[in-house]
C-alpha positions in Angstrom: 0.0 0.0 0.0 1.3 3.5 -1.0 2.0 5.7 2.0 -0.2 8.6 2.9 1.5 11.6 4.4 -0.2 14.5 6.3 0.6 17.6 4.2 0.6 19.8 7.2 2.8 18.1 9.7 4.3 15.4 7.3 3.3 12.5 9.6 3.1 9.2 7.6 0.0 7.2 8.4 0.5 3.5 9.1 -2.8 3.0 7.5 -5.4 5.4 6.2 -8.5 5.1 8.4 -11.2 2.9 7.0 -14.4 4.5 5.9 -16.4 2.2 8.2 -14.2 2.7 11.2 -12.8 6.3 11.1 -14.0 9.2 13.3 -15.2 12.0 10.9 -15.6 15.7 11.3 -17.6 18.4 9.5 -16.3 21.9 9.0 -18.6 24.7 10.3 -17.7 27.7 8.2 -19.7 30.2 10.3 -18.0 29.2 13.5 -14.7 28.1 12.0 -14.7 24.9 13.9 -14.6 21.1 13.1 -17.5 19.3 14.7 -17.6 15.5 15.1 -20.2 13.7 12.9 -23.2 12.2 14.6 -22.3 8.6 15.4 -25.9 7.4 14.7 -25.6 8.8 11.1 -22.4 7.0 10.6 -23.9 3.8 11.9 -26.8 4.0 9.6 -24.5 4.4 6.6 -22.3 1.5 7.7 -25.2 -0.9 8.3 -26.7 -0.3 4.8 -24.8 -2.4 2.3 -26.8 -1.8 -0.8 -24.9 -0.5 -3.9 -26.9 2.7 -4.2 -26.3 3.5 -0.5 -22.6 2.7 -0.8 -22.4 5.3 -3.6 -24.2 7.7 -1.4 -21.8 7.0 1.5 -18.9 7.6 -0.9 -20.3 11.0 -1.8 -20.9 11.8 1.8 -17.3 11.0 2.7 -16.1 13.3 0.0 -16.9 16.3 2.2 -15.6 15.0 5.6 -12.4 15.5 7.6 -10.2 13.4 9.8 -8.2 14.7 12.7 -4.5 14.0 12.2 -2.9 11.8 14.9 0.0 14.3 14.9 2.6 12.7 17.2 4.7 15.9 16.8 2.5 17.9 19.2 1.7 20.5 16.6 -1.6 22.4 16.9 -4.6 20.2 16.2 -5.3 20.0 12.4 -7.7 18.2 10.2 -7.3 16.5 6.8 -9.8 16.2 4.0 -10.8 12.5 4.0 -10.5 12.0 0.2 -6.8 13.1 0.5 -5.9 9.6 1.4 -7.6 8.0 -1.6 -4.7 8.8 -4.0 -1.7 7.2 -2.3 1.7 8.8 -1.9 1.6 12.5 -3.0 4.1 14.0 -5.4 5.6 16.8 -3.3 6.8 20.0 -4.9 8.7 22.7 -2.9 9.3 26.3 -4.0 12.7 27.2 -2.7 14.2 30.7 -2.3 14.8 33.6 0.0 11.9 35.7 1.3 12.0 38.4 -1.3 12.5 36.5 -4.5 8.9 36.2 -5.4 8.1 32.6 -4.5 4.6 33.4 -3.2 3.8 35.4 -6.3 5.2 32.7 -8.6 3.2 29.9 -6.8 0.0 31.9 -6.8 0.3 32.6 -10.6 1.2 29.0 -11.2 -1.8 27.6 -9.3 -4.1 30.2 -10.8 -3.2 29.2 -14.3 -3.1 25.5 -13.4 -6.5 25.3 -11.7 -8.6 28.3 -12.4 -7.5 28.7 -16.1 -7.0 25.0 -16.7 -3.6 25.7 -18.3 -2.6 22.0 -18.9 -5.9 20.8 -20.5 -4.1 20.6 -23.8 -1.7 18.0 -22.5 -4.5 15.7 -21.5 -4.4 16.5 -17.8 -7.5 17.2 -15.8 -6.8 19.1 -12.5 -9.1 19.0 -9.5 -8.5 20.6 -6.2 -7.9 18.1 -3.4 -9.4 20.2 -0.6 -12.0 22.7 -1.9 -12.1 24.7 1.4 -8.3 25.1 1.6 -8.2 26.0 -2.1 -10.9 28.6 -1.8 -9.1 30.3 1.0 -5.8 30.3 -1.0 -7.5 31.8 -4.0 -9.2 34.4 -1.8 -6.0 35.4 0.0 -3.3 35.0 -2.7 -4.5 34.2 -6.3 -7.4 36.7 -6.6 -5.5 39.7 -5.1 -2.6 39.1 -7.4 -4.3 38.1 -10.7 -7.6 39.9 -10.2 -6.5 43.2 -8.5 -2.8 43.4 -9.4 -2.0 43.6 -5.7 1.5 43.0 -4.3 1.3 40.0 -2.0 2.7 40.6 1.5 5.8 38.7 2.5 5.0 35.3 4.0 5.6 35.8 7.8 5.5 32.5 9.6 7.1 31.3 12.8 10.5 29.7 12.5 9.0 26.2 13.1 6.8 26.7 10.0 9.5 27.4 7.5 8.0 24.5 5.5 4.5 25.8 4.6 1.8 23.7 2.9 0.1 25.8 0.4 -2.4 23.8 -1.7 -3.0 20.3 -3.3 -4.5 19.2 -6.5 -5.4 15.8 -8.1 -4.0 15.5 -11.6 -5.7 13.0 -13.8 -3.9 11.8 -16.9 -6.9 11.3 -19.3 -4.8 9.1 -21.6 -3.7 6.6 -18.9 -6.7 7.3 -16.5 -4.2 7.5 -13.6 -4.7 10.0 -10.7 -1.8 11.6 -8.8 -2.0 13.8 -5.8 0.3 16.8 -6.1 1.1 19.0 -3.1 2.8 22.4 -3.2 4.9 23.9 -0.4 6.5 27.3 0.1 10.0 26.9 1.6 11.5 29.8 3.5 15.0 28.7 2.9 16.9 31.0 5.3 15.2 29.3 8.2 15.2 25.8 6.7 18.4 24.4 8.1 17.3 24.7 11.7 13.6 23.9 11.1 12.5 20.8 12.9 10.3 19.7 10.0 12.9 20.2 7.3 14.2 16.6 7.3 10.7 15.2 7.0 10.1 17.5 4.0 13.2 16.7 2.0 12.6 13.0 2.6 9.2 13.4 1.0 10.0 15.8 -1.7 9.7 14.7 -5.3 10.8 17.9 -7.0 12.1 21.3 -6.0 11.6 24.6 -7.8 14.5 26.9 -7.1 13.6 30.6 -7.6 16.3 33.0 -8.7 15.9 36.8 -8.3 17.7 38.8 -11.0 18.6 41.5 -8.5 20.0 39.1 -5.8 22.0 37.1 -8.4 23.5 40.1 -10.2 21.6 39.4 -13.5 19.9 42.8 -13.4 23.1 44.8 -13.8 24.1 45.7 -10.3 26.3 43.5 -8.0 24.4 40.7 -6.4 25.0 38.4 -3.5 27.8 35.8 -3.5 25.4 32.9 -2.9 21.9 32.0 -1.9 21.4 30.9 1.7 18.0 29.2 0.9 19.5 27.1 -1.9 22.4 26.0 0.3 20.2 25.1 3.2 17.9 22.9 1.2 20.7 21.2 -0.7 22.6 20.7 2.5 19.6 19.0 4.2 19.2 16.7 1.2 22.8 15.5 1.8 22.2 15.1 5.6 19.1 12.9 5.2 20.8 10.6 2.7 19.0 11.6 -0.6 22.3 10.8 -2.4 22.4 8.2 -5.2 25.6 6.3 -4.5 26.0 5.4 -8.2 25.9 8.9 -9.5 26.8 11.1 -6.5 23.7 13.2 -7.2 20.6 13.8 -5.1 17.8 11.6 -6.2 15.4 14.5 -6.7 14.4 16.5 -9.8 14.8 20.3 -9.9 13.7 23.3 -11.9 15.7 26.5 -11.6 13.5 29.6 -12.5 14.9 33.0 -13.2 11.8 34.8 -11.8 11.0 38.5 -12.5 12.4 38.0 -16.0 10.4 41.0 -17.1 13.3 43.2 -15.8 15.5 41.3 -18.4 13.0 41.1 -21.2 14.8 43.5 -23.5 18.2 41.9 -23.0 19.6 39.1 -25.1 19.2 36.2 -24.7 16.2 36.6 -22.4 14.3 38.5 -25.1 14.2 35.5 -27.3 12.5 33.4 -24.7 10.4 35.8 -22.7 7.5 35.9 -25.2 7.9 32.4 -26.6 4.7 30.4 -26.0 4.5 26.7 -25.5 3.1 24.8 -28.4 -0.3 23.5 -27.4 -0.8 19.8 -27.1 2.9 18.8 -26.8 5.9 19.0 -24.6 8.9 20.0 -26.8 11.9 18.6 -25.1 14.2 20.4 -27.5 12.8 23.7 -26.3 13.3 22.7 -22.7 16.9 21.8 -23.4 17.6 25.0 -25.4 16.0 27.2 -22.7 18.0 25.4 -20.0 21.2 25.8 -21.9 20.6 29.6 -22.5 19.6 30.2 -18.9 22.6 28.2 -17.6 24.9 30.3 -19.9 23.4 33.5 -18.7 23.9 32.7 -15.0 27.4 31.4 -15.6 28.5 34.4 -17.7 27.3 36.8 -15.0 29.2 35.1 -12.2 26.0 33.8 -10.7 27.2 30.2 -10.5 26.0 29.8 -6.9 22.5 29.7 -8.3 23.5 26.8 -10.6 24.1 24.4 -7.6 20.8 22.5 -8.1 21.8 21.8 -11.7 25.2 20.3 -10.6 23.8 18.4 -7.6 20.3 17.1 -8.5 19.5 14.0 -10.6 17.8 16.0 -13.3 17.3 19.8 -13.7 15.9 22.2 -16.1 16.2 26.0 -16.2 13.5 28.5 -17.2 12.7 32.2 -17.6 9.5 33.3 -16.0 7.7 36.3 -14.5 4.8 35.9 -12.0 3.7 39.5 -12.6 5.1 40.9 -15.9 5.7 44.2 -14.2 7.2 45.9 -11.2 5.6 47.5 -8.2 4.3 51.0 -8.7 6.3 53.6 -6.7 3.4 56.1 -6.8 0.9 53.5 -5.7 2.5 51.3 -3.0 1.0 47.8 -2.7 0.0 47.5 -6.4 1.8 46.9 -9.7 2.4 49.5 -12.4 0.3 47.6 -14.9 -2.2 44.8 -14.9 -0.5 41.6 -13.7 0.2 39.3 -16.6 2.1 36.1 -15.6 4.5 34.9 -18.2 5.8 31.3 -18.7 4.9 30.3 -15.1 3.7 26.9 -16.1 6.8 25.9 -18.0 8.8 24.8 -14.8 5.7 22.8 -13.6 5.4 21.1 -17.0 9.1 20.1 -16.8 8.9 18.6 -13.3 5.6 16.8 -14.1 7.2 15.4 -17.2 10.3 14.2 -15.2 7.9 12.6 -12.7 6.1 10.7 -15.4 2.8 12.4 -14.5 2.6 13.8 -18.1 2.2 11.0 -20.6 5.3 10.5 -22.9 2.9 10.3 -25.9 2.9 14.1 -25.9 6.7 14.5 -25.9 8.4 15.7 -29.1 12.0 16.6 -29.9 15.0 15.1 -31.6 17.2 15.3 -28.5 14.9 13.7 -26.0 17.7 11.7 -24.3 19.8 14.8 -23.7 17.1 16.3 -21.5 17.0 13.3 -19.3 13.2 13.2 -19.2 
């Protein structure tokens, strides 16, 4: 049986509670509390074994919650019961320092993935895993950014929450009819090394999206930092927990390195050649992924920003991308809002790459003469 992991505290269940034995809760939105389900109602469902009533019970379960056993003594939290129906999740972490735009990039990515159905052309159907959590995320992050062009506030969380669960979706490959639960995390890298949950996270992670800021890395013309503390903290933790493949000496995890805020570089070669290039619908062009990765690698290398290339050197497979979560910078005369309407650009390309490397995207849509060179 595939393991089920609590997305909030990362506890691994020995066994997902049976529908006929679990203790269920309902969420009361008005009071913002979880109330235990009436035991007599549960008993009536469990005693009626007719097919039509079993289907009704299934539909009923699809709106209920379980209380996480949580042996780590975290605050009490509840999990949407259907979360455990899809087995081991594919865990994606967004890595970077506080001001690199991780929250904006992730909000733009999930907005295009779910609300705008940005991967339908690849035969992928995306359903939110927990409708209540997703609605709250859209209300607090996606709508302000994409709907009102508002600058999202920096994510301020306690040090022990440097690993922050953001949202989860179920991706169904309509060609293979396979479902995969995909969970997204925001990693505050500067606090990651000392975080008590960091080892659990890197053990569970399937892919990491490393976010590069052009200003921090020196790509925007003025001197940048000498390295990225967030990148170092996460890669260091991968080594400490033993994610190293002894045959290759690389971490057994896939990575995408994203030069975010690429709008500030959009008139500079070679970024200008990629910034407006759209993905061909209905296919994943591995030659394009390889070419963009090569160009982005060359740009970082030529600007002495080699510290931001560490994931490429140390992870099993890695791609590089140019993207912008907003397409514009914050307005100086209108603090809290962007100069122009927010228009995310190329934010799904890193996600397409990691889903392709994970096998969630069907290989039937791959094109390109140099498939083997990409390693997908």
